[in-house]
N, C-alpha and C positions, 0 to 999 in steps of 0.2 A: 396463194397468200396475197391479200389485198395490199396494194401500195398506195399510200396517201401522198398526193402530189401537192405542189404549190398551187396558188390561184393568182394568176397575173394577167392583167389586161382583159378581164372578163371571162376567163376560162381556165380549167385545170391544165397544169403543165409540169412535166418532170424537171424542167429547167436543165441546168448544167451539172446537177448533183451526180456524183459517182458513188456516194455512200448513202446508207440508210440505217435506221435504228429500229429495234423492235418496239411495238406498242402492245402492252399486256392487258389482259382482263384481270383486274386485281382480285376478283372473286374466285377465279379458277387458278390463277398463277400462270396461265398459258399465254403464249404469244398469239395475238390475233391479227396483227397487221405489221407492215413496215412503213415508216414515214421517211421521205427523202430528207436529206440534210443538205441544205443550201449553204452558200457562202457568198463571197463578195460579188461574184458574177451574177448570181440570182438577185441580189439586192440591187445591183446596177440595172438589171432588166426591169425590175419593179419600179425603181425610181424613174427610169425613162418613160415607162407607161404612165406613171402617176403625174409626171411633169407635163407630158402631152395633154393628159386629161384635165389638168389644172387650168390650162389656157381657156377652155370653154366652160368648165364647171364653175370656176370662180366668177365668171361673168354671167352665169345663169341667174334667173330671178329667184328671189326668196320664195315666191310661190312655188316654183318648180322644185326647189330643194325640199320644202316642207311637204309637198305632195308625195315625193319619194318616201319621206319619213313616215307619213300616214300609211302608205301602202306596205312599207317594211314592218311597221308596228302590227298591222293586221296579219301579215304572214307569220310573225312570231307567235301570235295568238293561235292561229290555225295549226301550226306545227310544233306547239309546245311539247306535246307528248313525245313526238318523234325525236326532237332535239334532246329532251330529257333522258330518253333511253340511250342515245348516243353518248351523252356525258356520263351516265351511270356505268355504261359498259367499259369506258376507258379510265374513269376516275375512281369508281367504286362506290360513290355516294348513292343513296337511295334515289329512286326516280322522283319521288315527291320532293326531296331536297333539291334535286336538279331543276325541277319545275319551279321551285321557289326562287332559285338564283336567276332563272330566265325572267320571272316576273319582276324582280328587282332591277334587272338590266333593262327590261322593257320600259320601266318608269323613266329612265334617262331618254329613251327614244321619244316618249310622250313629252318630256321637257323640250326636246329638240323640235318637236312639232309646233311648239309655241314660240319659236325664236323670233317671229315677226315682232312681237311686243318687246322682247328682251333686247333686241338689237337696235331699237329706236335710239337715235342720238338726241342731242339737245341743241337748242337754238337760242341765242341771245340777240335780241333786236336792239339796234342803236347803242352799241357799247361806247361808241364815240360818234360824233356828228357824221351821219351817213354811212356808218360802218357796222356790219353785223358779223357775228361769229357763230359757227356751228361745228359739230364734231360727228364722226361716225367711225365704225370699225371695219377693217378689211381682213381677209384670211391671210395666213402666212405663206402657204404653198404646200409642199409635200411634207407631211408629218408622219410619225411612226409610233407604234405602241409595242412594248415588250411585256408580255403578260405571263402570270404563273399558272401552275397546273390546278390550283385548288378551286378556281372559279373560271373554267374555260369559256363560259358564255358571258357571265355577269361583268367581270373586270374589263374585258375588251369593250363591252357595251357601255361602260363608264367613259370610254374614250371616243370611239369612232363616230357615234351618232352626232355628238356635238361638233367634232372636227369637220365632218362632212357637211352638216347642216349650215355651218358658218362659211362654207365655200372652199375648204381645204380638200386635198386628196390624201389617202391614208394607206400606210403599209403596216400590216400586223405580223409580228413574230410571236406566235403562241408557244406555249410549252410543248416540247416534243413528246411529253409523256401522254398527253390526251389532245391530239391535234385535230381530230375530225370535226369538232364543233365549229372551228374557225372556217373550214371549207363549206360546211352546211350554211352558216350565216352568209358567206359570200354568194352562194347560190340564191338565198332569199333576197339579197340586195339586187341581184341581177333580175329576178322576177319582179321586184318592186319598181324597176325602171331606172336603176342607177346606171349611168353610162360606164362603159368599159374603162378600166384604169383608175377609177375613183377609189375603189377599195381593192386592195391586194393582200395576199397572204404568202409570206415566205417562211417555210419551216427550216429549222436548223438549231445548232447549238451556239457555242461561243463565237465561231467564225462569223455566223450571220449577225449576232449581236454586235460584234466589233465593227462589222461593215456598216451597220446602221448608225452607230455612234460616231463614226468618222466620215461618213459620206457627205460631200459638200452640197449635194442636192437635197438633203433633208434639213428642214428648218427647225424642227422641234421633236423631242422624244418624250414619251410617257412610259413610266415603268412602275410596276408593282412586284415586290418580291422581298427577299431577305435584306436586312440592313447592310451587310458587307457589299452585296452586289449593287444595292441602291447607291451606295457611296461611290462605287466604281463607275456606274452609269453616269452619275452626276458629274464626276470629275472628268471623264472622257468626253462626254457630250458637250459640256460647257467649254472645255478647252478647245473644242472645234466649232465654237460659235453658235451653239444651239440653245434654245430654251429647253428646260428639263423639268418634268414632274417626276419625282423619285420617291415612292412610298415604300417604306421598309417594314421591319418586323415589329413584334409587339409582345408585351406581357401584361395582359389585361386582368385587372383586379375587380372583384365584386365584394363590396363591403356590406356586412349584415349586422345591423344594430339590434340590441336586445328588444326593442319595441317592434321589430318587423314581424310579419306573419311568416313563421319559419316554413310552413308547408308551401306557401306561395313562393317564397324566396328559393327554396330548394328545388321546386319544380322548374323555375326559370333558370337557375344556375346549372342544373343538370342538362337542360336543353342547350344552354350556351356553351357548356364545357364539352359535351359529347356529340352534339350535332355535327354532321359531316365528318365524324371521327376526329373532331378537334383540329381538322386541317383548314383553318381559316384564321386570318390575321386579327379578327375581332372575337375569336373564341375566348370564353372565360377560362383562364388557366389557373387563377389564384382566387380562392375565397378567403376573405379576411373576416374572421369571426370575432366580433367585439364583445368583450366581457362575458356575461352569463349566457350569451347566445351560442357560445361555441359548442358545448356538448350536445345540445339539442339539435343544432344545425348539422353536425357530423352524423348524428343518428338518422336524421331524415335523408340526408344526402346518400348515406350508405344504402338505405332501402330503395331510393330512386335508382341508384347506379345498378343495383342487382336486378332491377326490373327491366332493364334495357335488353331488347332482342337484337342480337348481332347476326347478320347474315348477308346474302347477296343483295345488292342494291335493288334488283328487279323482283325480289320475292315479296309477296304480300305480307304485311305485318313486321317487316324489318324496320328497326329504329336506327340502326347504325351499320354501315357497310365496312368493307376492309380499308386498309391504308393503300395508298396509291402504288407503292413498290415494296418489294421484299426488304430493301435497304431501310425504308422508312419504318417498317414493322420491327426490324431488329434494333434500330436506333431507339424507338420508343420503349421497347421492352428492356433494353439495357439501361435506360434512364430510370425505370422503376427499380431495377436491381440496385443501381447506384444510390438512389434515395434511401433504400433500406439500409445499406451499409453506412450511410452518413447519419443515420439516426431517425429518419422519418418512420412513422407507423403506416404500414401498408394495410389500410382498412379493407379495401376492395382491390384484388389483384387480377388484372386482365391478361396476364401473360399466359402463353401456352394454349390459348383458345383454339379449338378445332371445330369447324362447322361441318356437320354431316354432309357428305357428297361434295364438299369443297375443301378437302383437307390440305390442298396445295395453295389455297388462297392466302392473301396477305392480311389475315385477320388478327386482331388483338382486341381484348375486351376492355371495357371501361376500368380505369384504375383510380382509386381515391387514396390520397396520402394525407395523413394528419400530422400535427406537430412539426410541420416544415418550418425551417428558419431561412432567413435571407442569405445565409452563407452556403446553403445547399445548391447543388447543380440543378435540381428539379425546380428551384425558384429562379436561378440566374439565367438559365437557358430557355430559349423558345423551343419547346419540345415538338410542337406541331402534331399533336396526337391526342388520343382520348385519355389524358391524365389531368386530374384536378388536384391541386395542392391546397391544403388548408393551413393558413397561418393564423395564430391567435394574437389579438391585440387587446390592450386594456381600455382604450378609449378611441373615439372618433379621431381626435387630433393625432394620436399615435398612428392610426391607419392612414391618415392623410400624409403624414411624414414618411411613412413607409412607401407609399405610392410615388411621392415626389422624389424620393431617393433612387427610384428605379430608372435606369437609362432610357427606357421606352416610355412613350406617352400617347399611345394610340387611342384606346377606349377604356372606360372604367364605369362602374355602376355602384349605386348605393340603394340598399333595401332598408326602408324605414317608414314610420308613420309620422315622423316629425318634419314639419316644414322648415323649422329653424335649422335642424341638422342638414337637411337637403340643401338649403341655401348656403350654409357655411361650406359644405362639401364642394358644391359646384363653383363657388368663388375661389376657393383656396387650393384645389387640386390642380396640378400642372399636367393636364391631359387635354387632348384636342377634342374628344367626343365623349360626352357624359350621359349616362342614363340614370334616371331616378325611378326605381322600381321597374326598370327596363334593362335586361341583361346584356343585350347586344345593340348598342345605340348607333346603328348605321343610319345616317340621316337620309331623308327623302331626297329625290333627285334634284329638287329645286334649291336645296342647300348643298354645300360642298363637303367632301369627305377628305379628312386629313388629320393626322396626329401631330404631336409635338415631339421635341427631342429626337432620339434616334429612330423614331417611327416616320419622320418626314425629313428627307434630306433636301435642303433648300427651303423655299417658302411658297411652293405652288401646289395647293390641294387639287383634288380632282372633281370633276363634274360640277353641276350647278353654276352659280355666277363666276366662280374661279375658273371653271372649265371654259366658259365663254371668253374670259379675259386671256386665258393661256393660249387659245387657238386663234386669236385675232390681235391686231395692233391698231391703235387709234390714230386718226388724223383729225387735226383741228384746222378749220379753214376760216380765214378772215377776209371779208369781201367788202368792196366799195363799188357802187355803181353811180358815178357822178353824172349830173346833167351835162350834156355836151357843151352847152353855152357857159357853164360855170368854170372859170379858171381856177386850177388848184396847183399851187407850187410845192415842190418837194422840200422837205426840211432835212437838215443834216444832223440834227440832234436826235437822241434816242427817242423812239416813238412812245407816246403815252396816250392815255385816254382823253386828253384835252383836245 
């Protein structure tokens, strides 16, 4: 049985862990590895290595750091297929989907390659007689990321390339459900020339998380996961003097107006709802059908859902793989059953699906629910599975009010041919990321990712300009270089520009 170790100070290590946890292949339901579960001692070791590495890495040239990022980016390209298969084997998503998440993560690396321009400060000449002012940004020190199972490559890549390129050192605590991608990325960093101790991986559960949140040697923590845990991370880490990025859950709506192309909308909503088996925080989980669009939209969505091929993620032709665990499978299927008892119409029922040759896998098919109301559990809860709920609204304004009343505000989309409707929607909806005829509006790496309300705890979005700001702090320098022969007397009044 393969045991997945930590990666600390440039090499794999079992650390001080005395316990481990199974890692399953979701397509077969079989245990395929054990991952060590670290705790405070392993976090201490990683912090010591990262602190030592920070002494020299923070003083390295910007050219050296970007050269490592260029090399790392090329290695991600060369090993995309291999890393994609590692992700598929532990998460369950299709290899193509896994390669897609690597591509989106690699875009952040490419943004980090161009930090020479982004990190340029400003200079003001002669702000007062003989006095100039300039500013620049410096790294924080040792920073950490705690990341979820659903994107074992992409979400960490939203964090560590920017942190490292700006001169910090990094400790990653990935999900223990699919931990191998983190170690693979660590090896790529080593091959790219990153010095030992700059990037470290500590596996574990709550013990490791709590050690990161309270460790005095860690300056900042980035987190992506459920809203309750995001609130816990934010509270614990800020109370211990750390900066925190804490991204939580979501309930993303796609609104379809009567003037929309229903075939186009249904195609994209289907992909947004069932891609990656719905296990993503930007998944479309609610379709809001406005007015006369409703019956036609449900008809086309039904057809699209029934066309989806469910199977192992590494099998050619598979559209949707299994859920990550047996528990997740049972939770999603129970949610469909509850929706039916609460009055929803189960138009497409994905429960009880068995895949030939993989009968023990954690599979469930796409489910489509119609006539859902905001009081039903299927609407109120983040199901994190392949379930699409259809709510019917009379007008665009009603749809906007419905979205704004939801406690989450991560992403939303509008399908329409009307520019006026699109403008009204994007100005009035209380959501952080908006798509117009785009179902999953994840911004490019040079913009920042972050929702509103319970989807972002605190006010620190991730990657892009906000990522630069998060992992650095500013200095402002005021200078005077007087001529030696020119006498200047000090004044005791408050300094001004005169």
